[in-house]
C-alpha positions in Angstrom: -10.2 -35.9 -15.1 -11.4 -36.4 -11.5 -9.9 -34.8 -8.4 -10.7 -35.8 -4.8 -12.9 -32.7 -4.3 -15.0 -33.4 -7.4 -14.4 -29.9 -8.8 -12.8 -30.9 -12.1 -15.9 -32.7 -13.3 -17.9 -29.5 -13.2 -18.0 -27.0 -16.1 -17.3 -23.3 -15.5 -20.9 -22.5 -14.8 -21.2 -25.3 -12.3 -18.2 -24.0 -10.5 -19.7 -20.5 -10.5 -22.9 -21.9 -9.0 -21.0 -23.7 -6.3 -19.1 -20.6 -5.4 -22.2 -18.4 -5.4 -24.1 -21.0 -3.2 -21.3 -20.9 -0.6 -21.7 -17.1 -0.3 -19.3 -15.1 1.8 -17.7 -18.1 3.5 -16.4 -19.1 0.1 -15.7 -22.5 -1.4 -11.9 -22.9 -1.6 -11.7 -25.9 -3.8 -14.2 -24.6 -6.4 -12.5 -21.2 -6.4 -9.1 -22.7 -6.9 -10.3 -24.8 -9.8 -12.0 -21.9 -11.4 -8.8 -19.8 -11.0 -6.8 -22.6 -12.5 -9.0 -22.7 -15.5 -9.5 -19.0 -16.2 -6.1 -17.6 -15.3 -4.3 -18.7 -18.5 -7.0 -17.3 -20.7 -7.0 -14.0 -18.9 -3.2 -13.9 -19.0 -3.3 -14.3 -22.8 -5.9 -11.6 -23.1 -3.6 -9.3 -21.0 -0.5 -10.1 -23.1 -2.4 -9.4 -26.3 -3.9 -6.1 -25.2 -1.3 -4.8 -22.7 1.8 -6.2 -24.4 3.5 -6.6 -21.0 3.9 -9.8 -19.0 3.8 -8.0 -15.6 0.7 -6.1 -16.5 -0.9 -9.3 -17.8 -0.2 -11.0 -14.5 -1.7 -8.0 -12.6 -4.7 -8.2 -14.9 -5.2 -11.9 -14.0 -5.1 -11.1 -10.2 -7.5 -8.1 -10.5 -10.0 -9.7 -12.8 -10.3 -13.0 -11.1 -10.5 -11.3 -7.7 -13.3 -9.2 -9.0 -15.0 -12.3 -10.4 -14.7 -14.3 -7.2 -16.0 -11.4 -5.1 -18.9 -11.0 -7.5 -19.7 -14.7 -7.3 -19.5 -14.7 -3.4 -21.7 -11.6 -3.2 -24.3 -13.1 -5.6 -23.8 -10.3 -8.2 -23.3 -12.6 -11.1 -26.9 -13.4 -12.3 -26.1 -15.7 -15.1 -23.5 -18.3 -14.2 -23.7 -19.9 -17.6 -22.2 -16.7 -19.0 -19.2 -16.6 -16.6 -16.6 -16.6 -19.3 -18.3 -13.6 -21.0 -18.4 -11.8 -17.7 -14.7 -12.5 -17.1 -13.7 -11.2 -20.5 -16.0 -8.2 -20.3 -14.3 -7.4 -17.0 -10.9 -7.8 -18.7 -12.0 -5.3 -21.4 -13.1 -2.8 -18.8 -10.0 -3.1 -16.7 -7.7 -2.8 -19.7 -9.6 0.3 -20.8 -9.3 1.9 -17.4 -5.5 1.0 -17.3 -5.1 2.7 -20.7 -7.0 5.8 -19.6 -5.0 6.0 -16.4 -1.7 5.7 -18.4 -2.8 8.3 -20.9 -3.8 10.7 -18.1 -0.5 10.2 -16.3 1.5 10.8 -19.5 -0.5 13.9 -20.2 0.1 15.3 -16.7 3.8 14.4 -16.9 4.0 16.2 -20.3 2.4 19.3 -18.7 4.1 19.3 -15.3 7.0 16.8 -15.6 9.6 19.4 -16.6 8.8 21.6 -13.7 9.5 19.0 -11.0 13.0 19.4 -9.5 15.0 16.2 -9.3 16.6 15.6 -6.0 20.3 14.8 -6.2 21.1 12.2 -3.5 24.8 13.1 -3.7 23.9 16.6 -2.4 22.7 15.6 1.1 22.9 18.1 4.0 26.0 17.4 6.1 25.2 16.8 9.7 27.7 18.1 12.2 27.6 15.4 14.8 29.9 17.1 17.2 27.9 20.3 17.2 24.7 18.3 17.7 26.2 16.5 20.7 27.4 19.7 22.3 24.0 21.3 21.8 22.2 18.3 23.2 24.5 18.4 26.3 23.6 22.0 26.9 19.9 21.3 27.1 18.2 21.1 30.6 18.2 17.5 31.8 14.4 17.0 31.4 14.4 18.3 27.8 17.4 16.2 26.9 15.8 13.1 28.5 12.6 13.6 26.6 14.4 14.1 23.2 16.7 11.1 23.7 13.8 8.8 24.7 11.6 10.1 21.9 14.1 10.0 19.0 16.9 7.7 20.0 14.9 5.1 21.9 11.8 5.7 19.7 9.5 5.7 22.7 6.0 7.0 22.4 4.8 9.9 24.5 3.0 7.6 26.9 6.2 5.6 27.7 8.2 8.8 28.1 5.6 10.2 30.4 5.6 7.1 32.6 9.3 6.9 32.8 9.7 10.6 33.7 6.6 11.0 35.9 5.0 13.6 33.5 1.7 13.8 31.7 1.6 13.0 27.9 0.7 16.6 27.2 3.6 17.8 29.2 6.0 15.5 27.3 4.8 17.0 24.0 5.4 20.5 25.3 8.8 19.7 26.7 9.7 17.9 23.4 8.6 20.9 21.4 10.6 23.4 23.5 13.6 21.1 23.5 13.6 20.7 19.7 13.4 24.5 19.3 16.3 25.0 21.7 18.3 22.3 20.0 17.6 23.8 16.5 18.6 27.3 17.7 21.8 26.0 19.2 22.8 23.9 16.1 22.1 26.9 13.7 23.8 29.4 16.1 20.7 31.5 16.8 20.2 33.3 20.0 17.7 31.5 22.3 14.6 33.6 23.0 13.1 34.2 26.5 
């Protein structure tokens, strides 16, 4: 089986040598051919040991990425043992996934019952009319800064440029305006 790039005639070790020789710039055709050859084997390994098609697909991506990065960086000393390296990497990744899963399950067993569950149906009710009244009571500069910051989503630099203020001054005005707005909405007396 011959392709136009000549990659299919090489064995796995030959592809590994070609990728390693290309170094950091990579060798797209050789890498694609190596991936095409090794991906089904790694996927089967993942299905057997992880018993989950999605986890097996993730294993393929992770292991082959680690393999290609190792080849590009010249860390794979014996290209003839490429397949052994790949399956050794599979074994290590699967072990780490199992340890992570066991650790997560242990922590959930210890702390999982203590975590409160948020009920999305119990959302705070926002009184839009009250908010609008309070916003209209703010001094013009504070109202402008708040509207430009939160409604128009403008950064401090843009607000400063539009209002002729420094960025630091915009932040101070925004802080004070938010405090006054909060006090008004919650019915607290404004301080000095």
